[in-house]
C-alpha positions as CSV (number, residue, x, y, z in Angstrom):
1,X,-8.0,18.5,-15.2
2,X,-9.8,20.3,-18.0
3,X,-12.8,18.9,-19.8
4,X,-13.8,18.5,-23.3
5,X,-17.3,18.5,-24.7
6,X,-16.2,16.4,-27.3
7,X,-13.8,13.7,-25.7
8,X,-10.6,15.3,-26.7
9,X,-8.9,16.1,-23.3
10,X,-6.2,14.1,-22.1
11,X,-8.1,12.9,-19.3
12,X,-10.3,11.2,-22.1
13,X,-7.5,9.2,-23.1
14,X,-7.7,5.5,-22.8
15,X,-5.0,5.3,-20.5
16,X,-6.5,7.8,-18.3
17,X,-10.5,6.7,-18.7
18,X,-10.4,4.7,-15.7
19,X,-8.9,7.4,-13.1
20,X,-11.6,7.9,-10.3
21,X,-14.0,10.8,-10.7
22,X,-14.0,11.6,-7.2
23,X,-10.2,12.5,-7.4
24,X,-11.2,15.0,-9.8
25,X,-13.8,16.0,-7.7
26,X,-11.6,16.4,-4.7
27,X,-9.0,18.6,-6.3
28,X,-12.1,20.8,-8.0
29,X,-13.4,21.5,-4.3
30,X,-10.1,22.2,-2.8
31,X,-9.4,24.6,-5.4
32,X,-13.1,26.3,-4.4
33,X,-12.0,26.3,-0.7
34,X,-8.8,27.7,-1.6
35,X,-10.1,30.4,-4.0
36,X,-12.7,31.6,-1.0
37,X,-10.0,32.9,1.0
38,X,-9.9,36.7,-0.4
39,X,-6.1,36.4,0.6
40,X,-5.6,33.6,-1.9
41,X,-8.2,34.2,-4.4
42,X,-6.7,32.9,-8.1
43,X,-3.3,32.8,-6.3
44,X,-3.1,28.7,-6.3
45,X,-3.1,26.8,-9.6
46,X,-4.9,23.6,-10.1
47,X,-1.5,21.7,-10.5
48,X,-0.3,22.9,-7.3
49,X,-3.6,21.0,-5.8
50,X,-3.2,18.4,-7.8
51,X,0.6,17.8,-6.5
52,X,-0.1,18.6,-2.6
53,X,-3.5,16.2,-3.2
54,X,-1.0,13.6,-4.5
55,X,1.3,13.9,-1.2
56,X,-1.6,13.9,1.2
57,X,-3.2,10.8,-0.2
58,X,0.1,9.2,0.3
59,X,0.4,10.4,4.1
60,X,-3.2,9.6,4.7
61,X,-2.7,6.1,3.6
62,X,0.3,5.6,6.3
63,X,3.3,6.4,3.7
64,X,5.7,9.4,4.0
65,X,4.7,13.1,4.1
66,X,6.8,15.5,2.3
67,X,7.5,19.2,1.1
68,X,6.2,19.7,-2.1
69,X,7.8,22.1,-4.1
70,X,4.9,25.3,-4.9
71,X,4.5,27.8,-8.0
72,X,3.4,25.6,-10.8
73,X,1.2,27.6,-13.1
74,X,-2.1,25.6,-15.7
75,X,-1.5,25.1,-18.8
76,X,-4.3,25.9,-21.2
77,X,-4.0,23.1,-23.8
78,X,-5.4,19.7,-22.8
79,X,-5.4,16.5,-25.7
80,X,-5.7,13.4,-26.1
81,X,-2.6,13.4,-28.1
82,X,-0.3,14.6,-25.9
83,X,-0.9,11.3,-23.6
84,X,0.1,9.1,-26.6
85,X,3.3,7.0,-25.5
86,X,3.9,9.3,-22.3
87,X,2.8,6.7,-19.6
88,X,4.2,3.4,-19.1
89,X,2.0,0.5,-20.4
90,X,1.3,-2.6,-18.1
91,X,3.2,-5.1,-20.7
92,X,6.3,-3.3,-20.5
93,X,9.6,-4.6,-20.2
94,X,12.6,-3.1,-17.7
95,X,14.2,-1.8,-20.8
96,X,10.9,0.3,-21.9
97,X,10.5,1.4,-18.4
98,X,13.7,2.5,-18.1
99,X,13.5,4.7,-21.6
100,X,10.4,6.3,-20.9
101,X,11.7,7.5,-17.2
102,X,15.2,8.4,-18.2
103,X,13.4,10.6,-20.9
104,X,12.1,12.9,-17.9
105,X,15.5,12.5,-16.2
106,X,14.4,9.7,-14.0
107,X,16.8,7.2,-13.0
108,X,15.8,3.2,-12.6
109,X,15.9,3.5,-8.7
110,X,13.3,6.4,-9.1
111,X,11.4,4.3,-11.6
112,X,11.0,1.5,-9.1
113,X,10.4,3.4,-6.3
114,X,7.3,5.3,-8.2
115,X,6.0,1.7,-9.1
116,X,5.8,1.1,-5.5
117,X,2.6,3.7,-5.6
118,X,1.1,0.4,-7.1
119,X,0.5,-0.3,-3.6
120,X,-2.5,1.4,-3.2
121,X,-5.0,1.8,-6.1
122,X,-7.3,-0.6,-8.8
123,X,-7.1,-2.1,-12.0
124,X,-9.8,-2.7,-14.5
125,X,-9.3,-6.7,-15.4
126,X,-8.5,-5.5,-19.2
127,X,-5.1,-4.3,-18.2
128,X,-4.0,-7.5,-17.1
129,X,-6.2,-10.1,-19.1
130,X,-3.9,-11.7,-21.5
131,X,-1.5,-12.7,-18.3
132,X,-4.4,-14.9,-16.8
133,X,-5.9,-16.2,-20.2
134,X,-3.6,-16.2,-23.0
135,X,-0.1,-15.1,-22.6
136,X,1.3,-17.4,-25.0
137,X,0.5,-20.4,-26.9
138,X,2.6,-22.5,-24.3
139,X,1.2,-20.9,-21.4
140,X,-1.9,-19.7,-21.2
141,X,-0.9,-18.0,-17.6
142,X,2.5,-16.2,-17.4
143,X,4.5,-18.3,-16.1
144,X,6.4,-15.6,-14.2
145,X,3.1,-15.2,-12.2
146,X,2.0,-16.9,-8.8
147,X,-0.4,-19.9,-9.9
148,X,-2.2,-19.3,-7.0
149,X,-2.3,-15.5,-7.3
150,X,-3.0,-16.4,-10.8
151,X,-6.4,-18.6,-10.3
152,X,-7.8,-16.0,-7.9
153,X,-7.0,-13.2,-10.3
154,X,-9.4,-15.7,-12.8
155,X,-12.0,-15.7,-10.1
156,X,-12.2,-12.2,-9.9
157,X,-11.9,-11.7,-13.5
158,X,-13.8,-14.2,-15.5
159,X,-13.8,-14.7,-19.1
160,X,-17.2,-12.6,-19.8
161,X,-16.2,-10.2,-16.7
162,X,-18.2,-6.6,-16.6
163,X,-15.5,-3.9,-17.7
164,X,-16.1,-1.7,-15.3
165,X,-14.9,-4.7,-12.4
166,X,-11.7,-3.3,-10.6
167,X,-9.6,-5.0,-8.4
168,X,-6.8,-3.9,-6.3
169,X,-3.1,-3.6,-7.4
170,X,-1.7,-4.9,-3.7
171,X,-3.7,-8.1,-2.6
172,X,-2.4,-7.8,0.7
173,X,-2.3,-4.0,2.1
174,X,-4.5,-2.4,-0.3
175,X,-5.6,0.4,1.8
176,X,-2.2,0.9,3.0
177,X,1.3,3.1,1.5
178,X,3.8,0.6,2.3
179,X,6.4,-1.8,0.8
180,X,4.3,-4.8,0.4
181,X,4.1,-4.4,-3.4
182,X,7.8,-5.0,-3.3
183,X,7.4,-8.1,-1.3
184,X,4.4,-9.1,-3.5
185,X,6.8,-9.0,-6.3
186,X,9.5,-11.5,-4.6
187,X,6.6,-13.9,-4.2
188,X,5.2,-13.3,-8.2
189,X,2.4,-11.6,-7.1
190,X,2.9,-8.3,-9.3
191,X,-0.4,-7.4,-11.2
192,X,0.8,-6.2,-14.2
193,X,4.1,-7.6,-16.2
194,X,5.7,-4.6,-16.1
195,X,5.1,-4.9,-12.2
196,X,6.5,-8.5,-11.6
197,X,9.4,-7.3,-14.7
198,X,11.5,-5.2,-12.1
199,X,12.0,-8.6,-10.3
200,X,12.2,-10.9,-12.6
201,X,15.0,-8.8,-14.5
202,X,18.5,-9.4,-12.6
203,X,19.4,-5.4,-13.1
204,X,16.4,-4.2,-11.0
205,X,15.8,-6.8,-8.4
206,X,18.5,-5.8,-6.0
207,X,16.2,-2.7,-5.4
208,X,13.0,-4.4,-5.3
209,X,14.7,-6.6,-2.4
210,X,16.2,-3.4,-0.5
211,X,13.0,-1.7,-0.5
212,X,10.7,-5.0,0.3
213,X,13.3,-5.3,3.4
214,X,13.1,-1.4,4.4
215,X,9.7,0.4,4.0
216,X,11.6,3.4,5.4
217,X,14.3,3.2,2.2
218,X,11.1,2.8,-0.1
219,X,10.0,5.6,1.7
220,X,13.3,7.8,1.1
221,X,13.6,7.1,-2.7
222,X,9.6,7.4,-3.4
223,X,10.0,11.0,-2.0
224,X,13.1,11.8,-3.8
225,X,11.4,10.4,-7.2
226,X,8.0,12.3,-6.9
227,X,9.7,15.3,-6.1
228,X,12.0,14.9,-9.1
229,X,8.6,13.8,-11.1
230,X,6.9,16.8,-10.0
231,X,9.4,19.2,-11.8
232,X,8.7,17.4,-15.2
233,X,7.1,19.9,-17.9
234,X,6.0,22.5,-15.2
235,X,5.2,25.9,-16.3
236,X,6.2,28.7,-14.2
237,X,6.4,32.9,-14.5
238,X,4.6,33.9,-17.2
239,X,3.9,30.7,-18.8
240,X,0.2,29.2,-18.9
241,X,-2.2,30.8,-16.2
242,X,-3.9,29.9,-12.7
243,X,-7.1,28.7,-13.6
244,X,-10.6,29.7,-11.8
245,X,-12.1,26.6,-12.8
246,X,-9.6,23.7,-13.0
247,X,-12.2,21.9,-15.6
248,X,-11.6,24.7,-18.2
249,X,-8.8,27.7,-19.4
250,X,-9.6,31.1,-18.2
């Protein structure tokens, strides 16, 4: 949330630069609304509001609602360097995904459930361009990618596509938080290499099949995983601060 006049904040990193600005604006407006109540002024952190907003977006899109653990404090430091090697890349293998998530105390099942959040949202073409144009010398298109879907992606993302163009990560129910993401993986319609790897790799395929068969099972696993994720790196007590303005330290 912190802004930097020289473009060196966490949200300025290449992996975060495509995050929708209206999402940040929503959190800022929510913070202002909470602080406008004298009983709540400077008592609710931007970190907690962000966690609550995540839950509300999931629920409003048709996904599960869940209790959000509160009491987070806001950090005082935000740098581009802090993002490096901390977020999964779209070309990650199952082993790379598991290594990253396990470093935060999350299991493979947690990781697969959290990947299901790709049932909503969008991606810029550059994040999967290699899969549909220059995957390898032998195969220009990634052979794990559904052929029809690959051609559709090429139509939406031509070779000289405007870098601002973004497409839905879930081609079937992009506005609904559901288990269609996992059903898409079964058909070879995972947008990223890291998505499709969850089905291609036999170690994770049973969990994908379980979630594809049961939206309820996916929902329960997602709530458990997002709750655990919400405890990672949290500041409490006298650590950090409760910002007056989400975009700057006090």
